[in-house]
N, CA, C and O atoms as a printed pandas DataFrame, in Angstrom:
     atom_number atom_name residue_name chain_id  residue_number  x_coord  y_coord  z_coord
0              1         N          MET        A               1    0.726   -1.105   -0.081
1              2        CA          MET        A               1    0.095    0.114    0.079
2              3         C          MET        A               1    0.842    1.287   -0.064
3              4         O          MET        A               1    1.513    1.604    0.918
4              5         N          ALA        A               2    0.890    2.024   -1.071
5              6        CA          ALA        A               2    1.607    3.200   -1.173
6              7         C          ALA        A               2    1.018    4.275   -0.551
7              8         O          ALA        A               2   -0.212    4.270   -0.506
8              9         N          SER        A               3    1.736    5.382    0.039
9             10        CA          SER        A               3    1.169    6.491    0.792
10            11         C          SER        A               3    2.002    7.686    0.551
11            12         O          SER        A               3    3.216    7.523    0.431
12            13         N          ASP        A               4    1.505    8.836    0.470
13            14        CA          ASP        A               4    2.073   10.127    0.182
14            15         C          ASP        A               4    2.449   10.558    1.508
15            16         O          ASP        A               4    3.275   11.466    1.413
16            17         N          ALA        A               5    2.135   10.232    2.874
17            18        CA          ALA        A               5    2.400   10.497    4.094
18            19         C          ALA        A               5    4.035   10.296    4.299
19            20         O          ALA        A               5    4.600    9.348    3.753
20            21         N          PRO        A               6    4.671   11.133    5.021
21            22        CA          PRO        A               6    5.966   10.842    5.275
22            23         C          PRO        A               6    6.552    9.637    5.913
23            24         O          PRO        A               6    7.629    9.080    5.703
24            25         N          ASN        A               7    5.407    9.312    6.903
25            26        CA          ASN        A               7    5.756    7.862    7.683
26            27         C          ASN        A               7    4.662    7.065    7.443
27            28         O          ASN        A               7    3.789    7.103    8.310
28            29         N          PRO        A               8    4.469    6.303    6.427
29            30        CA          PRO        A               8    3.275    5.463    6.290
30            31         C          PRO        A               8    3.194    4.418    7.456
31            32         O          PRO        A               8    4.241    4.040    7.982
32            33         N          LYS        A               9    2.048    3.969    7.850
33            34        CA          LYS        A               9    1.886    3.009    8.948
34            35         C          LYS        A               9    2.366    1.374    8.198
35            36         O          LYS        A               9    2.153    0.978    7.053
36            37         N          ALA        A              10    2.920    0.829    9.098
37            38        CA          ALA        A              10    3.329   -0.529    8.407
38            39         C          ALA        A              10    2.004   -1.507    8.585
39            40         O          ALA        A              10    1.194   -1.282    9.484
40            41         N          ALA        A              11    1.865   -2.456    7.790
41            42        CA          ALA        A              11    0.919   -3.371    7.651
42            43         C          ALA        A              11    1.043   -4.692    8.568
43            44         O          ALA        A              11    2.048   -5.403    8.550
44            45         N          GLU        A              12   -0.005   -4.927    9.315
45            46        CA          GLU        A              12    0.226   -6.219   10.020
46            47         C          GLU        A              12    0.384   -7.394    9.068
47            48         O          GLU        A              12    0.005   -7.400    7.896
48            49         N          PHE        A              13    1.010   -8.421    9.731
49            50        CA          PHE        A              13    1.145   -9.602    8.924
50            51         C          PHE        A              13   -0.129  -10.316    8.500
51            52         O          PHE        A              13   -1.130  -10.321    9.216
52            53         N          SER        A              14   -0.063  -10.937    7.284
53            54        CA          SER        A              14   -1.308  -11.534    6.961
54            55         C          SER        A              14   -1.607  -12.589    7.768
55            56         O          SER        A              14   -0.708  -13.311    8.198
56            57         N          PRO        A              15   -3.134  -12.832    8.116
57            58        CA          PRO        A              15   -3.544  -13.914    8.966
58            59         C          PRO        A              15   -3.289  -15.281    8.127
59            60         O          PRO        A              15   -3.205  -15.395    6.904
60            61         N          GLY        A              16   -3.198  -16.195    9.033
61            62        CA          GLY        A              16   -3.413  -17.603    8.423
62            63         C          GLY        A              16   -1.976  -18.275    7.896
63            64         O          GLY        A              16   -1.834  -19.429    7.492
64            65         N          LEU        A              17   -0.887  -17.180    8.017
65            66        CA          LEU        A              17    0.457  -17.963    7.735
66            67         C          LEU        A              17    0.962  -18.869    8.793
67            68         O          LEU        A              17    0.579  -18.765    9.958
68            69         N          HIS        A              18    1.868  -19.808    8.374
69            70        CA          HIS        A              18    2.524  -20.614    9.358
70            71         C          HIS        A              18    3.613  -20.218    9.905
71            72         O          HIS        A              18    4.506  -19.938    9.106
72            73         N          TRP        A              19    3.856  -20.092   11.051
73            74        CA          TRP        A              19    5.047  -19.568   11.815
74            75         C          TRP        A              19    5.780  -20.675   12.485
75            76         O          TRP        A              19    5.230  -21.617   13.055
76            77         N          LEU        A              20    6.996  -20.501   12.379
77            78        CA          LEU        A              20    8.147  -21.444   13.334
78            79         C          LEU        A              20    8.745  -20.728   14.317
79            80         O          LEU        A              20    8.855  -19.512   14.156
80            81         N          ASN        A              21    9.159  -21.249   15.320
81            82        CA          ASN        A              21    9.857  -20.802   16.325
82            83         C          ASN        A              21    9.118  -19.834   17.170
83            84         O          ASN        A              21    9.863  -19.150   17.872
84            85         N          ILE        A              22    7.929  -19.610   17.280
85            86        CA          ILE        A              22    7.134  -18.798   18.235
86            87         C          ILE        A              22    5.889  -19.416   18.486
87            88         O          ILE        A              22    5.479  -20.254   17.683
88            89         N          SER        A              23    5.208  -19.110   19.519
89            90        CA          SER        A              23    4.048  -19.912   19.834
90            91         C          SER        A              23    2.892  -19.334   19.065
91            92         O          SER        A              23    1.966  -20.044   18.672
92            93         N          LYS        A              24    2.958  -17.980   18.847
93            94        CA          LYS        A              24    1.543  -17.387   18.113
94            95         C          LYS        A              24    2.260  -16.375   16.966
95            96         O          LYS        A              24    3.442  -16.033   17.019
96            97         N          PRO        A              25    1.338  -15.981   15.956
97            98        CA          PRO        A              25    1.912  -15.149   15.007
98            99         C          PRO        A              25    2.250  -13.829   15.477
99           100         O          PRO        A              25    1.598  -13.354   16.407
100          101         N          LEU        A              26    3.227  -13.153   14.929
101          102        CA          LEU        A              26    3.920  -11.790   15.534
102          103         C          LEU        A              26    2.834  -10.730   15.032
103          104         O          LEU        A              26    2.147  -10.892   14.023
104          105         N          THR        A              27    2.785   -9.731   15.799
105          106        CA          THR        A              27    1.976   -8.396   15.585
106          107         C          THR        A              27    2.908   -7.247   15.582
107          108         O          THR        A              27    4.017   -7.331   16.109
108          109         N          LEU        A              28    2.486   -6.189   15.005
109          110        CA          LEU        A              28    3.280   -4.919   15.070
110          111         C          LEU        A              28    3.650   -4.484   16.482
111          112         O          LEU        A              28    4.723   -3.957   16.776
112          113         N          ARG        A              29    2.614   -4.767   17.363
113          114        CA          ARG        A              29    2.659   -4.553   18.822
114          115         C          ARG        A              29    3.949   -5.212   19.413
115          116         O          ARG        A              29    4.689   -4.605   20.188
116          117         N          ASP        A              30    4.148   -6.373   19.033
117          118        CA          ASP        A              30    5.111   -7.403   19.303
118          119         C          ASP        A              30    6.429   -6.655   19.213
119          120         O          ASP        A              30    7.260   -6.592   20.120
120          121         N          LEU        A              31    6.529   -6.055   17.925
121          122        CA          LEU        A              31    7.683   -5.574   17.321
122          123         C          LEU        A              31    7.887   -3.987   17.688
123          124         O          LEU        A              31    8.862   -3.455   17.157
124          125         N          ARG        A              32    7.209   -3.318   18.394
125          126        CA          ARG        A              32    7.204   -2.016   18.941
126          127         C          ARG        A              32    8.445   -1.713   19.526
127          128         O          ARG        A              32    8.766   -2.376   20.512
128          129         N          GLY        A              33    9.277   -0.762   19.072
129          130        CA          GLY        A              33   10.653   -0.337   19.786
130          131         C          GLY        A              33   11.768   -0.899   19.281
131          132         O          GLY        A              33   12.890   -0.655   19.724
132          133         N          LYS        A              34   11.492   -1.814   18.165
133          134        CA          LYS        A              34   12.705   -2.824   17.728
134          135         C          LYS        A              34   13.068   -2.454   16.394
135          136         O          LYS        A              34   12.163   -2.006   15.689
136          137         N          VAL        A              35   14.232   -2.557   15.905
137          138        CA          VAL        A              35   14.644   -2.544   14.553
138          139         C          VAL        A              35   14.208   -3.928   13.966
139          140         O          VAL        A              35   14.541   -4.980   14.513
140          141         N          VAL        A              36   13.459   -3.883   12.844
141          142        CA          VAL        A              36   13.195   -5.158   12.223
142          143         C          VAL        A              36   13.704   -5.431   10.950
143          144         O          VAL        A              36   13.504   -4.624   10.042
144          145         N          ILE        A              37   14.377   -6.529   10.750
145          146        CA          ILE        A              37   14.955   -7.121    9.670
146          147         C          ILE        A              37   14.022   -8.386    8.932
147          148         O          ILE        A              37   13.907   -9.533    9.364
148          149         N          LEU        A              38   13.484   -7.891    7.859
149          150        CA          LEU        A              38   12.598   -8.975    7.245
150          151         C          LEU        A              38   13.728   -9.749    6.120
151          152         O          LEU        A              38   14.072   -9.273    5.038
152          153         N          ASP        A              39   14.071  -10.741    6.566
153          154        CA          ASP        A              39   14.907  -11.606    5.686
154          155         C          ASP        A              39   14.151  -12.719    4.922
155          156         O          ASP        A              39   13.779  -13.815    5.341
156          157         N          PHE        A              40   13.999  -12.080    3.514
157          158        CA          PHE        A              40   13.114  -12.882    2.551
158          159         C          PHE        A              40   13.960  -13.937    1.942
159          160         O          PHE        A              40   14.858  -13.530    1.204
160          161         N          TRP        A              41   13.842  -15.218    2.114
161          162        CA          TRP        A              41   14.820  -16.251    1.673
162          163         C          TRP        A              41   14.005  -17.439    1.277
163          164         O          TRP        A              41   12.793  -17.493    1.490
164          165         N          THR        A              42   14.729  -18.448    0.662
165          166        CA          THR        A              42   14.243  -19.769    0.439
166          167         C          THR        A              42   15.351  -20.732    0.686
167          168         O          THR        A              42   16.478  -20.482    0.259
168          169         N          TYR        A              43   15.096  -21.793    1.335
169          170        CA          TYR        A              43   16.196  -22.617    1.601
170          171         C          TYR        A              43   16.909  -23.474    0.459
171          172         O          TYR        A              43   17.893  -24.177    0.693
172          173         N          GLY        A              44   16.320  -23.348   -0.795
173          174        CA          GLY        A              44   16.898  -23.844   -1.940
174          175         C          GLY        A              44   17.795  -22.555   -2.417
175          176         O          GLY        A              44   18.154  -22.728   -3.582
176          177         N          CYS        A              45   18.199  -21.493   -1.948
177          178        CA          CYS        A              45   18.909  -20.570   -2.472
178          179         C          CYS        A              45   20.169  -20.301   -1.614
179          180         O          CYS        A              45   20.087  -19.642   -0.578
180          181         N          ILE        A              46   21.334  -20.821   -2.060
181          182        CA          ILE        A              46   22.787  -21.041   -1.485
182          183         C          ILE        A              46   23.018  -19.603   -0.950
183          184         O          ILE        A              46   23.551  -19.525    0.157
184          185         N          ASN        A              47   22.667  -18.383   -1.628
185          186        CA          ASN        A              47   23.037  -17.165   -1.338
186          187         C          ASN        A              47   22.167  -16.887    0.034
187          188         O          ASN        A              47   22.726  -16.394    1.014
188          189         N          CYS        A              48   21.043  -17.161    0.045
189          190        CA          CYS        A              48   20.066  -16.844    1.324
190          191         C          CYS        A              48   20.789  -17.615    2.508
191          192         O          CYS        A              48   20.874  -17.127    3.635
192          193         N          ILE        A              49   21.243  -18.714    2.204
193          194        CA          ILE        A              49   21.821  -19.674    3.265
194          195         C          ILE        A              49   23.134  -19.011    3.763
195          196         O          ILE        A              49   23.387  -19.131    4.962
196          197         N          HIS        A              50   24.119  -18.228    2.859
197          198        CA          HIS        A              50   25.236  -17.649    3.284
198          199         C          HIS        A              50   24.890  -16.333    4.356
199          200         O          HIS        A              50   25.695  -15.910    5.185
200          201         N          VAL        A              51   23.681  -15.864    4.166
201          202        CA          VAL        A              51   23.444  -14.704    5.013
202          203         C          VAL        A              51   23.164  -15.299    6.433
203          204         O          VAL        A              51   23.360  -14.484    7.334
204          205         N          ILE        A              52   22.777  -16.452    6.805
205          206        CA          ILE        A              52   22.359  -16.976    8.124
206          207         C          ILE        A              52   23.622  -16.498    9.190
207          208         O          ILE        A              52   23.438  -16.013   10.306
208          209         N          PRO        A              53   24.654  -16.706    8.691
209          210        CA          PRO        A              53   25.845  -16.340    9.829
210          211         C          PRO        A              53   25.811  -14.663   10.254
211          212         O          PRO        A              53   26.004  -14.223   11.387
212          213         N          ASP        A              54   25.555  -13.977    9.193
213          214        CA          ASP        A              54   25.373  -12.536    9.374
214          215         C          ASP        A              54   24.305  -12.269   10.228
215          216         O          ASP        A              54   24.549  -11.569   11.210
216          217         N          LEU        A              55   23.098  -12.709   10.046
217          218        CA          LEU        A              55   21.848  -12.637   10.874
218          219         C          LEU        A              55   22.247  -12.983   12.279
219          220         O          LEU        A              55   21.876  -12.220   13.171
220          221         N          LYS        A              56   22.896  -13.947   12.555
221          222        CA          LYS        A              56   23.180  -14.590   13.988
222          223         C          LYS        A              56   23.919  -13.483   14.610
223          224         O          LYS        A              56   23.650  -12.991   15.706
224          225         N          ARG        A              57   24.959  -13.099   13.752
225          226        CA          ARG        A              57   25.847  -12.007   14.361
226          227         C          ARG        A              57   25.279  -10.785   14.833
227          228         O          ARG        A              57   25.660  -10.183   15.836
228          229         N          LEU        A              58   24.249  -10.405   13.984
229          230        CA          LEU        A              58   23.651   -9.097   14.397
230          231         C          LEU        A              58   22.680   -9.466   15.625
231          232         O          LEU        A              58   22.692   -8.681   16.573
232          233         N          GLU        A              59   21.865  -10.561   15.690
233          234        CA          GLU        A              59   21.129  -11.007   16.862
234          235         C          GLU        A              59   21.933  -11.009   17.945
235          236         O          GLU        A              59   21.449  -10.482   18.946
236          237         N          ALA        A              60   23.226  -11.534   18.049
237          238        CA          ALA        A              60   23.843  -11.635   19.256
238          239         C          ALA        A              60   24.409  -10.125   19.595
239          240         O          ALA        A              60   24.522   -9.786   20.773
240          241         N          LYS        A              61   24.712   -9.352   18.669
241          242        CA          LYS        A              61   25.240   -8.015   18.938
242          243         C          LYS        A              61   24.053   -7.119   19.502
243          244         O          LYS        A              61   24.338   -6.436   20.486
244          245         N          TYR        A              62   22.923   -7.044   19.069
245          246        CA          TYR        A              62   21.848   -6.232   19.368
246          247         C          TYR        A              62   20.740   -6.764   20.229
247          248         O          TYR        A              62   19.857   -6.055   20.709
248          249         N          GLY        A              63   20.847   -8.073   20.392
249          250        CA          GLY        A              63   19.866   -8.631   21.510
250          251         C          GLY        A              63   18.325   -8.262   21.045
251          252         O          GLY        A              63   17.825   -8.397   19.928
252          253         N          ASN        A              64   17.753   -7.768   22.222
253          254        CA          ASN        A              64   16.255   -7.501   22.212
254          255         C          ASN        A              64   15.894   -6.240   21.353
255          256         O          ASN        A              64   14.727   -6.034   21.019
256          257         N          LYS        A              65   16.932   -5.391   21.000
257          258        CA          LYS        A              65   16.703   -4.262   20.203
258          259         C          LYS        A              65   16.537   -4.469   18.735
259          260         O          LYS        A              65   16.249   -3.581   17.933
260          261         N          LEU        A              66   16.760   -5.806   18.443
261          262        CA          LEU        A              66   16.590   -6.017   17.146
262          263         C          LEU        A              66   15.554   -7.293   16.961
263          264         O          LEU        A              66   15.595   -8.182   17.810
264          265         N          ALA        A              67   14.779   -7.374   16.039
265          266        CA          ALA        A              67   14.089   -8.530   15.574
266          267         C          ALA        A              67   14.203   -8.843   14.191
267          268         O          ALA        A              67   13.851   -8.113   13.264
268          269         N          VAL        A              68   14.755  -10.054   14.101
269          270        CA          VAL        A              68   14.982  -10.661   12.634
270          271         C          VAL        A              68   13.761  -11.675   12.489
271          272         O          VAL        A              68   13.409  -12.463   13.367
272          273         N          ILE        A              69   13.219  -11.537   11.335
273          274        CA          ILE        A              69   12.015  -12.348   10.994
274          275         C          ILE        A              69   12.653  -12.993    9.638
275          276         O          ILE        A              69   13.240  -12.268    8.835
276          277         N          GLY        A              70   12.502  -14.436    9.424
277          278        CA          GLY        A              70   12.748  -15.088    8.343
278          279         C          GLY        A              70   11.588  -15.270    7.601
279          280         O          GLY        A              70   10.699  -16.038    7.970
280          281         N          VAL        A              71   11.529  -14.495    6.393
281          282        CA          VAL        A              71   10.247  -14.948    5.595
282          283         C          VAL        A              71   10.469  -15.802    4.476
283          284         O          VAL        A              71   10.896  -15.395    3.396
284          285         N          HIS        A              72   10.172  -17.019    4.741
285          286        CA          HIS        A              72   10.491  -18.065    3.734
286          287         C          HIS        A              72    9.559  -17.833    2.549
287          288         O          HIS        A              72    8.341  -17.955    2.677
288          289         N          SER        A              73   10.135  -17.499    1.401
289          290        CA          SER        A              73    9.137  -17.336    0.008
290          291         C          SER        A              73    9.622  -18.473   -0.878
291          292         O          SER        A              73   10.525  -18.248   -1.685
292          293         N          PRO        A              74    9.051  -19.740   -0.771
293          294        CA          PRO        A              74    9.528  -20.852   -1.622
294          295         C          PRO        A              74    8.984  -20.498   -3.123
295          296         O          PRO        A              74    7.900  -20.059   -3.507
296          297         N          LYS        A              75   10.029  -20.823   -3.727
297          298        CA          LYS        A              75    9.969  -20.629   -5.266
298          299         C          LYS        A              75    9.389  -21.758   -6.087
299          300         O          LYS        A              75    8.798  -21.581   -7.153
300          301         N          PHE        A              76    9.621  -23.048   -5.459
301          302        CA          PHE        A              76    9.251  -24.285   -6.061
302          303         C          PHE        A              76    8.246  -24.977   -5.194
303          304         O          PHE        A              76    8.182  -24.678   -4.002
304          305         N          GLU        A              77    7.418  -25.929   -5.742
305          306        CA          GLU        A              77    6.351  -26.432   -4.972
306          307         C          GLU        A              77    6.890  -27.338   -3.820
307          308         O          GLU        A              77    6.222  -27.360   -2.786
308          309         N          ASN        A              78    7.947  -28.035   -3.885
309          310        CA          ASN        A              78    8.378  -28.790   -2.909
310          311         C          ASN        A              78    9.113  -28.029   -1.767
311          312         O          ASN        A              78    9.398  -28.658   -0.748
312          313         N          GLU        A              79    9.405  -26.842   -1.868
313          314        CA          GLU        A              79    9.886  -25.855   -0.953
314          315         C          GLU        A              79    8.666  -25.508    0.052
315          316         O          GLU        A              79    8.976  -25.232    1.211
316          317         N          LYS        A              80    7.430  -25.503   -0.278
317          318        CA          LYS        A              80    6.362  -25.099    0.467
318          319         C          LYS        A              80    6.041  -25.844    1.677
319          320         O          LYS        A              80    5.453  -25.360    2.644
320          321         N          ASN        A              81    6.519  -27.228    1.563
321          322        CA          ASN        A              81    6.242  -28.071    2.778
322          323         C          ASN        A              81    6.778  -27.609    4.025
323          324         O          ASN        A              81    7.987  -27.421    4.157
324          325         N          LEU        A              82    5.804  -27.380    5.114
325          326        CA          LEU        A              82    6.121  -26.835    6.328
326          327         C          LEU        A              82    7.074  -27.688    7.154
327          328         O          LEU        A              82    7.902  -27.177    7.908
328          329         N          ASP        A              83    6.919  -29.152    6.973
329          330        CA          ASP        A              83    7.704  -29.956    7.909
330          331         C          ASP        A              83    8.979  -30.062    7.425
331          332         O          ASP        A              83    9.853  -30.322    8.251
332          333         N          THR        A              84    9.349  -29.894    6.060
333          334        CA          THR        A              84   10.599  -29.773    5.415
334          335         C          THR        A              84   11.364  -28.625    5.870
335          336         O          THR        A              84   12.540  -28.720    6.219
336          337         N          LEU        A              85   10.587  -27.348    5.869
337          338        CA          LEU        A              85   11.037  -25.977    6.471
338          339         C          LEU        A              85   11.464  -26.247    7.817
339          340         O          LEU        A              85   12.620  -25.917    8.081
340          341         N          ARG        A              86   10.713  -26.824    8.802
341          342        CA          ARG        A              86   10.884  -27.070    9.938
342          343         C          ARG        A              86   12.282  -27.747   10.190
343          344         O          ARG        A              86   13.038  -27.334   11.069
344          345         N          ASN        A              87   12.535  -28.641    9.502
345          346        CA          ASN        A              87   13.843  -29.526    9.443
346          347         C          ASN        A              87   14.900  -28.523    8.989
347          348         O          ASN        A              87   15.986  -28.697    9.543
348          349         N          VAL        A              88   14.853  -27.625    8.211
349          350        CA          VAL        A              88   15.779  -26.782    7.677
350          351         C          VAL        A              88   16.164  -25.895    8.847
351          352         O          VAL        A              88   17.295  -25.804    9.323
352          353         N          VAL        A              89   14.970  -25.191    9.286
353          354        CA          VAL        A              89   15.194  -24.361   10.544
354          355         C          VAL        A              89   16.049  -25.055   11.713
355          356         O          VAL        A              89   16.949  -24.425   12.269
356          357         N          ILE        A              90   15.795  -26.122   11.996
357          358        CA          ILE        A              90   16.627  -26.939   12.901
358          359         C          ILE        A              90   17.937  -27.040   12.343
359          360         O          ILE        A              90   18.847  -26.644   13.071
360          361         N          ARG        A              91   18.209  -27.439   11.323
361          362        CA          ARG        A              91   19.641  -27.977   10.642
362          363         C          ARG        A              91   20.426  -26.745   10.842
363          364         O          ARG        A              91   21.625  -26.829   11.112
364          365         N          TYR        A              92   19.644  -25.245   10.692
365          366        CA          TYR        A              92   20.699  -24.313   10.504
366          367         C          TYR        A              92   20.590  -23.432   11.617
367          368         O          TYR        A              92   21.013  -22.276   11.614
368          369         N          ASP        A              93   19.937  -24.073   12.706
369          370        CA          ASP        A              93   20.000  -23.555   14.161
370          371         C          ASP        A              93   19.400  -22.098   14.185
371          372         O          ASP        A              93   19.908  -21.196   14.852
372          373         N          LEU        A              94   18.242  -21.937   13.379
373          374        CA          LEU        A              94   17.681  -20.506   13.471
374          375         C          LEU        A              94   16.870  -20.531   14.690
375          376         O          LEU        A              94   16.043  -21.419   14.897
376          377         N          ALA        A              95   17.116  -19.492   15.560
377          378        CA          ALA        A              95   16.216  -19.080   16.578
378          379         C          ALA        A              95   15.149  -17.978   16.309
379          380         O          ALA        A              95   14.119  -17.962   16.983
380          381         N          HIS        A              96   15.359  -17.136   15.419
381          382        CA          HIS        A              96   14.382  -16.154   15.181
382          383         C          HIS        A              96   13.201  -16.674   14.413
383          384         O          HIS        A              96   13.270  -17.693   13.726
384          385         N          PRO        A              97   12.091  -15.932   14.550
385          386        CA          PRO        A              97   10.732  -16.640   14.046
386          387         C          PRO        A              97   10.931  -16.625   12.561
387          388         O          PRO        A              97   11.743  -15.857   12.043
388          389         N          VAL        A              98   10.151  -17.520   11.822
389          390        CA          VAL        A              98   10.232  -17.858   10.460
390          391         C          VAL        A              98    8.773  -18.105   10.087
391          392         O          VAL        A              98    8.019  -18.909   10.635
392          393         N          VAL        A              99    8.513  -17.357    9.153
393          394        CA          VAL        A              99    7.063  -17.607    8.583
394          395         C          VAL        A              99    7.317  -18.174    7.121
395          396         O          VAL        A              99    8.238  -17.827    6.382
396          397         N          ASN        A             100    6.421  -19.024    6.864
397          398        CA          ASN        A             100    6.243  -19.786    5.560
398          399         C          ASN        A             100    5.200  -19.044    4.620
399          400         O          ASN        A             100    4.004  -19.333    4.576
400          401         N          ASP        A             101    5.821  -18.038    3.866
401          402        CA          ASP        A             101    4.793  -17.187    3.038
402          403         C          ASP        A             101    4.563  -17.834    1.514
403          404         O          ASP        A             101    4.907  -17.249    0.486
404          405         N          THR        A             102    4.045  -18.889    1.543
405          406        CA          THR        A             102    3.867  -19.819    0.267
406          407         C          THR        A             102    3.068  -19.274   -0.771
407          408         O          THR        A             102    3.030  -19.803   -1.882
408          409         N          LYS        A             103    2.365  -18.157   -0.457
409          410        CA          LYS        A             103    1.601  -17.403   -1.303
410          411         C          LYS        A             103    2.123  -15.959   -1.696
411          412         O          LYS        A             103    1.524  -15.209   -2.466
412          413         N          PHE        A             104    3.313  -15.673   -1.066
413          414        CA          PHE        A             104    3.864  -14.491   -1.372
414          415         C          PHE        A             104    3.117  -13.237   -0.859
415          416         O          PHE        A             104    3.319  -12.146   -1.393
416          417         N          THR        A             105    2.289  -13.378    0.132
417          418        CA          THR        A             105    1.474  -12.353    0.710
418          419         C          THR        A             105    2.242  -11.163    1.434
419          420         O          THR        A             105    1.786  -10.028    1.575
420          421         N          LEU        A             106    3.360  -11.563    1.827
421          422        CA          LEU        A             106    4.263  -10.378    2.531
422          423         C          LEU        A             106    5.041   -9.609    1.480
423          424         O          LEU        A             106    5.777   -8.680    1.813
């Protein structure tokens, strides 16, 4: 949503998305006061995987002042499987929230 206002409001996350590493979907209220990094990635992209150590360093350095959110945007049909994504999140030891955005709503 484009806006001519100097500080347009951020949109809430789309309902119905599957989240990993958190007990309930995130809201803007949960992120208030933090710098937010939306990391759009897919586990089939080696360049995306190469970014993971950088994200971990930032999370360690800035702690609760920073919120990293992995937005998994699967390109191929087989990448949409939530159980496979869950295994990938475990394999790469991702601690930040990951949302499986199979319909590219974000």
